[in-house]
C-alpha positions in Angstrom: 32.3 51.9 -81.0 30.3 51.1 -84.2 26.6 50.7 -83.5 26.7 47.1 -84.9 29.2 45.9 -82.3 27.3 46.6 -79.1 24.3 44.3 -79.1 26.0 41.2 -77.7 28.5 42.0 -75.0 32.0 43.2 -75.7 33.6 40.4 -73.8 37.2 39.4 -73.2 37.6 36.1 -75.1 33.8 35.6 -75.1 31.5 37.4 -77.5 31.7 40.4 -79.7 30.2 41.7 -82.9 26.8 40.0 -83.0 26.1 41.0 -86.7 29.0 38.8 -87.8 27.5 35.8 -86.1 24.1 36.5 -87.5 25.3 36.6 -91.1 27.0 33.2 -91.0 30.4 34.0 -89.5 30.9 31.8 -86.5 34.4 32.9 -85.4 34.3 36.1 -83.4 37.4 38.1 -82.7 37.3 39.2 -79.1 38.5 42.6 -77.8 40.5 42.5 -74.6 38.9 44.4 -71.8 40.8 46.2 -69.1 39.5 44.9 -65.7 37.2 47.3 -63.9 35.4 47.1 -60.6 32.2 45.1 -60.6 31.0 46.0 -57.1 27.2 46.4 -57.2 25.9 50.0 -57.4 22.2 49.3 -57.6 19.5 47.3 -55.8 19.4 43.6 -56.4 17.0 42.2 -59.0 15.2 39.2 -57.6 12.8 37.3 -59.9 10.6 34.4 -58.6 11.3 31.9 -61.4 10.0 28.3 -61.3 13.0 26.1 -60.5 12.0 22.9 -62.3 11.3 23.8 -65.9 10.7 26.9 -68.1 7.3 28.6 -67.7 4.7 28.5 -70.5 4.5 31.8 -72.4 2.0 34.4 -71.2 -0.8 35.6 -73.5 0.6 37.4 -76.6 4.1 35.8 -76.0 5.7 32.8 -77.7 8.7 30.6 -76.8 11.7 30.7 -79.1 14.7 28.3 -79.1 18.2 28.1 -80.4 18.7 25.6 -83.2 19.8 22.9 -80.7 16.8 23.3 -78.4 19.0 24.0 -75.4 18.4 27.7 -74.9 14.9 29.2 -74.8 13.1 32.4 -73.8 9.6 33.8 -74.0 9.2 36.8 -76.3 6.3 38.9 -77.7 4.5 37.1 -80.5 5.4 40.1 -82.7 9.1 39.4 -82.4 9.1 37.0 -85.4 12.7 37.6 -86.6 14.5 34.8 -84.8 18.1 33.4 -85.2 19.2 30.3 -83.3 22.7 29.6 -84.6 25.6 28.8 -82.3 28.3 31.4 -81.7 32.0 30.5 -81.4 34.6 32.8 -80.1 38.3 33.0 -81.1 39.3 30.6 -78.4 36.8 28.0 -79.7 34.3 28.3 -76.9 30.8 27.5 -78.3 27.7 29.4 -77.1 24.2 28.2 -77.8 22.3 31.3 -78.7 18.9 32.5 -79.6 18.2 36.1 -80.7 14.7 37.5 -81.3 13.3 40.9 -82.3 10.7 42.4 -84.6 13.6 43.2 -86.9 17.0 42.0 -86.1 18.7 44.1 -88.8 17.2 47.3 -87.3 18.0 46.1 -83.8 21.6 45.6 -84.8 21.9 49.1 -86.2 20.2 51.4 -83.7 18.3 51.9 -80.5 14.8 52.2 -81.9 13.9 48.5 -82.0 13.6 46.1 -79.1 15.1 42.6 -78.9 16.7 39.9 -76.7 19.7 37.6 -77.0 20.3 34.6 -74.7 23.6 32.7 -74.9 24.8 29.8 -72.8 27.9 27.6 -72.5 29.2 24.9 -70.2 32.8 25.7 -71.0 34.7 26.0 -67.6 37.2 28.4 -69.0 34.7 31.3 -68.9 35.4 34.0 -66.3 32.3 35.7 -65.2 34.1 38.9 -64.2 35.5 39.2 -67.7 32.0 39.0 -69.1 30.7 41.6 -66.7 33.6 44.0 -67.5 33.0 43.5 -71.2 29.3 44.2 -70.6 30.0 47.4 -68.9 32.3 48.5 -71.7 30.0 47.3 -74.5 27.7 50.3 -75.2 30.4 52.8 -74.5 29.2 56.4 -74.6 26.0 55.5 -76.4 24.2 55.2 -73.0 24.2 56.8 -69.6 26.7 55.3 -67.1 25.5 51.9 -66.1 24.3 50.6 -62.7 25.3 47.1 -61.6 23.6 44.9 -59.1 23.0 41.4 -57.9 20.7 39.1 -59.8 18.9 36.0 -58.4 15.8 34.4 -59.9 15.9 31.1 -58.1 17.6 29.3 -61.0 20.4 31.7 -62.0 22.5 33.8 -59.7 24.9 36.5 -60.9 25.1 40.2 -61.8 23.1 42.6 -63.9 24.3 45.7 -65.8 21.6 48.3 -66.6 21.9 51.2 -69.0 19.4 54.0 -69.5 18.7 56.5 -72.3 20.8 54.7 -74.9 21.2 56.5 -78.2 19.6 59.6 -76.6 16.1 58.1 -77.4 15.1 56.7 -74.0 15.9 53.1 -74.8 17.1 50.9 -71.8 19.5 48.0 -72.1 20.1 45.3 -69.5 22.5 42.3 -69.5 22.3 39.5 -67.0 25.5 37.4 -66.5 24.9 34.4 -64.3 25.4 30.7 -63.5 22.8 28.1 -62.5 22.8 27.1 -58.8 24.7 23.8 -59.5 27.2 25.7 -61.6 26.8 23.5 -64.6 26.6 26.3 -67.1 26.8 30.0 -67.7 24.1 32.1 -69.3 24.0 35.7 -70.6 20.6 37.4 -71.3 20.7 40.8 -73.0 17.5 42.8 -73.5 17.0 46.1 -75.4 13.8 47.9 -74.2 12.3 50.7 -76.2 8.7 51.2 -75.0 7.2 51.4 -71.5 5.8 47.9 -72.1 9.2 46.6 -73.1 10.6 48.0 -69.8 7.9 46.3 -67.7 5.7 43.4 -69.1 8.2 42.3 -71.7 11.2 42.5 -69.5 9.5 40.6 -66.7 8.4 37.8 -69.1 11.9 37.5 -70.4 13.5 37.4 -67.0 11.0 34.8 -65.8 11.6 32.5 -68.7 15.2 32.6 -70.1 16.7 29.2 -69.7 19.2 26.6 -70.8 18.7 22.9 -70.4 21.7 20.5 -70.9 
């Protein structure tokens, strides 16, 4: 799989090829994914997220939004390269999306730069299992075999897929695929983590803060 196609999930009829979306192309051609088992293989991730509204950013973090103001997440203040354009798949499903990184172009093309992408939709045609299967298939052989587990932060409940040692440089990569408790919308949060700080402080701040408000 080309390096540029792995950053937003390879999803059956959902999202593929993030670089196309970030360069102004809003129609994304999806790649069908053969169904695979999604039984959890790792311990659950449980985050104590406030249930009424997004949390203010911690010191040295800032809140970034998609262009509509629907999707938000707290990221390090040094992640100043931000894109908030909508993504639309080949079936016409619109995802509100915000992507942030110190350098999105470098994040797209390798495993040496951290970043996050958060996408959300209310389209009822989305099938979570398809998204999870696409997530598992996404990075291909570029990472060690992933672990999957349950995710619950008090606002969103779903599944996470965690990859280690991506690109052979020690980078970790995690995707959260979930719904809110009232099942009004879906959300996908993908984090690329390079440093020890990315894998702890930054990861926790992102997981505590990613949100969609409709």
